[in-house]
N, C-alpha and C positions, 0 to 999 in steps of 0.2 A: 649719238650712241643709240643703238637699237635696244628696244625693251625686251625683256625675257618673255618667251612664249608661255602662255598659260597652259598648265598641264592638267589633264583629267585625273581626278583622284582615283587611286586604285581601290579594289575591293577591300584590301587590307586596311587602307586608310579609313574608309567608311566604317568598316567593322569596329575599328578601335575607338571611333567617336560615339558609337551607340552605347548608351548606359542601360544595362540590363537590370531588372529588378533584383535586388540582393537576396540571396538565399540565407545568408548568415545574419539574421536580424535579431537584435536584442529584444528581450521581453520588456513589456511596458506596463507591468502590473503595479497598482498602488500598494502601500504597506497593508499588512493584515490587520484585522480589527483588534485583536488582543493576543496575549500570550497563549490563551486557551486554543485559539484558532491555529496559531503557528505550531504549537506542540502537537495538536491533533493531526495536522497535515504531515508533519515530520514523522510522526508515529506510523501513519499508514504507508508512507513511502518506504521506511525502513522495514516494516513488516513484510510487504509484498516482495521486496528485493531479497530479503533473507529467506523467505518461504521458497522462492524459486532457485536461489543460489545454492542452498544445501540439498538440492534435489538429487544429487548423484546417488547417494545411498538410499534415498527415499523414492526414487523413480519419478521425480517431478522436476528435474533440472531443466531449465530452459534459459536461453540467451536472446530469444527473438521477441523482446518486448522493451517498451520504454515507459517508465513510471516516474511521474514528477508532480509538482504542485505549485500553484500560484505562478504559472508560466503562461505567456500569451500564445494563443493559437491564431495564426494569420491565415485566412481562408478566402481572400478576395479573388473573384474570378478574373479580375484585371491584374492580379499579382502586384497589388499595391499595399504597402504597409499602413497607409493612412485610412484604409477602409476595410470593413468586415474583419473584425478581430474580437476575440473573447479570451478571458483568462480563467479557466476552471481552477478551483482550489486544489483538486486532486484528479488526475486522470491517468489512464493506462491505455497504451496502444499496443496491440498484439501483432505478431508477424512482421516485425520491423527490426532494424539494427539497434542493438543496445549500445548506446554511446551518449556522451554528454552533448547537450545542445543549449544554445542561448534562447531559443524559442522553438515552437513547432510551426513550421511553415508548410502548409498543406501542399503547395505546388512544388515543393522540393522533397516531398515525402511520398511520392507516387500517389498523391491524392488521398492518402489515408487520414482518417479522423479517429478520435478516441473510441475504444470499445467500451470503456467504463469511465463515467464521470461522477465525482462526489463533490457537492457544494456544501460549504459550511455556512449555515444561516447566521444572520445577525439582524439587528433591528433595521440597519440601513440597506441590507441586500436581500432580505427574505422575499419581498414582493417581486423583485427581478428574477431571483433564482426559481421561484415557483411559477413565474409567468413567462417573461420574454426569453430567458435562457432555456427554459424547458421547451419552448416552441422551436428555438434554434437547434437545440440538441436533437429534437425529434425530426424536424423537417429538413434541416440542412446537413447537420453532422451525421444523422441517422445512427447515433450512438445507441447500441442495443440496451445497455444498462445505465440508468441514471438514478442517483440517490441524492438526498439531501439530509444533513444532520445539523442539529443545533447544539453546540457544545455547552450552552448554558442551561437549557431546559430539557435536553436529551431527546428532542423530537427527531425521529428517524422515519423516513418514508422512501420507497423505491419504486421504480418503474422499469418495465421491459417492453420493447417494441414488438407489437403483434399486428401484422397487416398494416404496417406503416404508422401505427398509433401507439402511444405509450399506454400500457395497461398497468394499473397499480398492483404491486406485489402483495400477496397475503402473507402476513407474518406467521412464524411458527408460534407454538405455545410460549416459547422463551422470548418472543418479540423479535426474532431474527428474520432477516430477509436474504433470499438466495440470489447470488449473482451467477448467472449461467456462464458469463464470459470468464470469470475468475475461477469458477468451480469451488467457491467458498461462500459461507454465510457472512453477513454483516450483522453485528449485534453490539449492544452496549454492555460493558463490563467495568465496574468501578468508575463510572462516569466518563469512560472513553469508548470511542467507536473502535471495535476490534474485528478481526477476521476469525472465523471458526471453520474447521474442516467439515467435510460431509459426515464424519463420525462424531461430530459435536466436540472436538477438542480445540481449545483456543490456540491460535497461531501465536507463538512467543518470539520475542527478540532473543538474540544469542545470550545476553546477560541474564534474561529471565530463565532460559533453559539451563544455564549454568547454576543459577540459584536453586532451581527446582532439583537438579541433580545433587547439589550439595545438601539440600534439605533431606533428600531421600537417603543419602549416605549417613547423615547425622541420625536420622530416625533408625536406620538399620544398626548403627553403632550403639545407639541408646538401647535398642531392643536386645542386642548382644550383651551389653553390660548388665541389663536387668536379668537376663537368663543366667549370666555368670554369678550374679549376687544370689539368685535363688538356689543355684547349685551349692554355693558356699554355705548358705543357711541350712540346706539339707545335710551337708557334710558335718556341720557343727552339731546339729541335733543328733545325728547318728553317733558321733563321737561321745556325746554326753550319755547316750543310752548304753554304749559299750562300757564306759567307765562305771556307770551304775551297776552294770552286770559283772564288774570286777575284771574287765578285759581292757588291756592297754591298746588304744586305737593305733599307736605307732607300729605295733606288731602286725597289724592287718594291712594298713595303708602303706 
């Protein structure tokens, strides 16, 4: 019985056997240091998303950004998950599609790196955040704005790239630092790192805005009640004077 002839594999067969580097890679970040770190990161993410989400009425609406935290950035030139990756605590990428991701894979994102990075310092990470990571963000990521913040002792420091090198940002009298990329100040308020507008207003969460509006309504109502009580007191005094003069107030009012 004759043996079957060997066949030359087609281009399709060869292509199907090639394993391309995955673009949908899960993040590989360790747990956060403490509740303070987690809450601070969540706060920054919610604030920047809300700030740009409600921009229709305030002329700042945008959808071309990605903001997240404690997520791995894979940036290997060889497109390998096992090499060249970092996980900033908070970062923002501008001029990109706003959608959920499992990680940020540079070679699947048109080569884009974060425009803004904020690291949350801790005893175990401070030296790396101030040393190795700063060098990577400056020399490889070319991230224009880099900040670090310590949720425990409230240390805040920031840098902006000038001629390829990070230059330390000078704080305002309030201790705030300006982010050119976000168009916002970063500053500490009640022990938390917050964003502030160019006209020095704190960026608030939706529930904070609602509470502020409710407080304003309550204040206005209280003022109205006080004015009404003052009018009642004036009317009572006038009625007493009329009675003392032998005039019945009901005949007048």
